[in-house]
N, C-alpha and C positions, 0 to 999 in steps of 0.2 A: 584109846586115845590115838589121834592121828599124828603120824610122824611127818616131819617136814612142813611144807606149806600146803594146807588142804585145799586151797583154791587156786593153785598154780603160782607162778612167779610174777606176782604183782609187785613191782618195785616202785614205779612212779604212778601216782594218781593225780591227774590234772583236773582240778575243779574250775568250772567255767559257768558264768551266769546263764541260767536257762532262758533268759529274756534277750540274749544278744546272739542273733543269727551269725554274724561275722566271726565272733569268737568261737562259737561252736564249730564252724567250718574250719577254722584255723587249728583248733584242738583235734579235729578229726584227721588232719593231715600230719599231726605230730607224732613223736616217738614215744608218747606216754603208753604205758601198759593198760591204763584204765582212764576213761574220761568220766568225770562225775558232773552231770548236768544239774546245776543247783537251782532249785525252786524255793529255797528257804532264805538265808541271809542275803543272798545277792539280788533278791527281788523285793521291791517295796509292796505293801499291802495292795495298792491300787493296780499293781501290774501282775498280780498272781495268776489270774485267769488267762491273760494273753500269754504269759510265759508257759503255763501248762499246755496250751494249745501248740505253741512252738515246739516244745520238747516232744510232745506227742507226734508231731509231724516228723521229727528227726528219728524217733523210734520206729515209725512205719518205714523208714528207709535204712534201717540198721545195716543192711548188707553192704551198703556203700561205705561204711565206716570200719576202718581196720581195728582200732582198739576196742576193748571191751567197754560196754556202756553201763554205767550205773546212774541212778537218778536220786539225788538228795531231795526227798520230799519234805513237806513241812512237818513240824513236830506233832506228836499226839496232843490233843486237847486244843489245837488251833482250829480255826474254821475251814482250813484248806487240806488237812492231811488226808481225809477220806477221799476227797475228789482227786487229789494227786495220785494216790495209789491206784484207784480205779482207772484213771486215764492211762497210766503207764501200762497196766496189764491189758487193757482193752486193745491196745496196739500190738501187743505180743512182742514188743521189741526190747524190753529190758531184761537182762539176766539177774539184775540185783537192785534192791532198794536200799539206799542209805538212810537210816532213821536217825534223826538228830535228837539230842537231849533225852536219851533213853535213861530213865531213872528207876525202872522196876521191871520185874517179869511181866507185870500187867500191861506195860506199854508194848512189849513184843507180842503178848497174847492178842491184843487189840488189832495190831497189824496183821498177825497170823490169820485171824478170822476174816479180815477184810480181803486179804490176798486169796484165801481159800474160796470165797464167794465170787471174787472177780475172776479167778482162773476158771472156775466152773462155767461162768457166763460166757467167757471168751473161748472156751474149748482148749485151754493151754494143756500141753502134754507135760512140759518140764515145769517144776515149781520155781517161782521166783525166790531167790535167796535174799537174806537180809544182812546188812552190815550195821552195827550199832555204834553210833557216836557217843562216847563217854565224855561229857563235858559239863557236868554239874557235881556238886558235892553229893547229892543223893545218888547219882549214878556210880560214883566211886564207892560209896558206902554199901551199895546193894549189888555189887559185881557177882557175888557168889550165886544169887538167884537169877541174875540176868543171863549168865552164860549157860544156864541149864533150862532156859525158858521155852525154846523151840528149836527143832532140828533144822529150820531154815537158817538159823544164824551161823554165819561162816567167819565173821571178821569183827574184831574190836578196833575202834579208831579213837585216839585221844584227841580232844579239841581244846586248844589252849586258851583262846580268846574268851569263850563262854565259861570255861572252867575258872579262869582268873576272876571273872566277874562274880561267879557264884561263890567263890572262896573269899572275896573281898580283897583280891590281890591286883597289883598293877600288871598289865599284860606284858610289859617289857622288863620284868624281873630277870635276874641272872638265870641262865639255862639250868645250872645245877640245882636250883630251887625246886624244879620239877621232878627230881630224881625219884622221890617216894611215889608220886603219882604215876610215873612211867613204869616203875617196878611193879606196882599194884596191878596196872592194866596188863602188862606183859605176863605176869604170873597168872592172872585170872584167864587169860586167853589160852595159855599153854596147858592149864589145868583141865581145860575142856576140849583140847585139840583144835583150837580156832586160830586163824591167822591174826596178826596184830600189826596195825599200821600207824605210824607216827603222824601227828597232825602237822599242818603247814607251818613253816617259818613265817612269822608275821612281817613280811616284806617281800618285794618282787625282785630284789637283786639276786645275783648268783655269785656273791662275793665270798671271801674266806669265812665270814661269820655264818653265812648259809651252809657252806660246805662242811664246816665243823659240826653244825647241828645234824647234818645228814650222817656224818661219820659217827657221831654219838648215838644216834638212833640205831644204827647198824650194830654198834658194839653192845647196846643194851638188849638186843635180841628182836628188834622190830623187823618185820618182813619187807617193809617199804615205807614210803612217805608221801603224803599229799604235797602238791605244789600248786601255786596260784599263778604262775607265769610259765609259758613254754620254755623260756631261757633256762629254767631251773631243772628241766627234765634230764638233760645229759649227765649232769653231776650226780643226780640220784641213781640213774641207771647204772653209772660206772661203780658207785660205791656198793650198790646192792647186787652187782654181778660178780660171782666168784672168779678169781683170776685163773689162768691156765695152771699155775703151780698149785693153787688150792684144789682144783678139781683132780689133778694128778695125785696129790697127797690123799684126798678123800677116797679115791679108788684104791690106792695102795693100803689104806687102813681097813677097808672092808674086805679086800683080798686076803690080808694077813689074818684077819679075825676068822674068816671062813676056814682057812687052813688050820688055825688053832682049834676051831670047833671040830674039824674032821679028826683031830688028834685027841679029842676029848679034853681040850683046854678052854677054860672060860676066859682067860686073859693071855695075851701074848705081847711080845716086844717088837717094836719096829723102830729102827734107827736109834735104839738105846732108850726108847720111851715105851711105857706100858700102854697097851691098847685093850680096852674093854668095851662093854656095851654102851657106856655113856659116850665114849669117844666115837663109837660107831653111829650113834644117833646124830651127833653133830655132822659127821661125814655125809649121812644121808640127806641132811638138810642142805648141805653145800651142793650135792648132785641134783636135788630137786630144784633148786634155784637155777643152776646152770642149765638144766634140761629144759626149763621153761622160758628162759630168756631169749630175746630176739636179736642179740648182739653176739 
């Protein structure tokens, strides 16, 4: 099992329409840790082909863009998924595919095979990774098989709008109503050593309600959060970046435990509190996030 965040400190993931050149350029200049170019929900059926071409052109110039780029392709069983995947790999410019509406291991196996063939055709050296959006009842129910489906899988993301529709719920229900789904996704991710990212707040404001949703996600164990407007990035980065005191404490925990192990002690005390391997794991996660942050 991977300790810490297996894909680096991805705190903020800014989703932008793959059909909007201006918004993509603005996102590229933002402080987001990852840009997600969206070919799915943000693009109507008639615009899919044009958006795919625009995204491919940006991928061809990936060196000009600071943040990590991922592409949300269309879902399996749609007329566009296979073409999206092939176009992304042909350019050799994306490190990761975000696959929406993942409902089974078969969905990931389908994309895995597509990627394998596209990578061979393009002569790719590094394999493209996959992030799975869990946003249907079936996806929640089948998480155990989903997290074991392919070594390409690095991240689970929970998507609230589609999940609400799948469950027959209103999208604007109280935040605490999602606790069971959040815990289920976080638990599945951690059981497989995957990163886990909270879905977007369904609004473009960066107000107190938004900030509270970010704090709650961090408290529940998520590694980061999707945002849908650049004004939300700063708050997400701040919440998911360990403070100087947290970093100092984490280092002290690991140093104390190392000293205890040198004395053949499995647990030690630090400032009157017991320190064991469980506390050390949390400390390593803090340092992993601090080491990968850009602030």
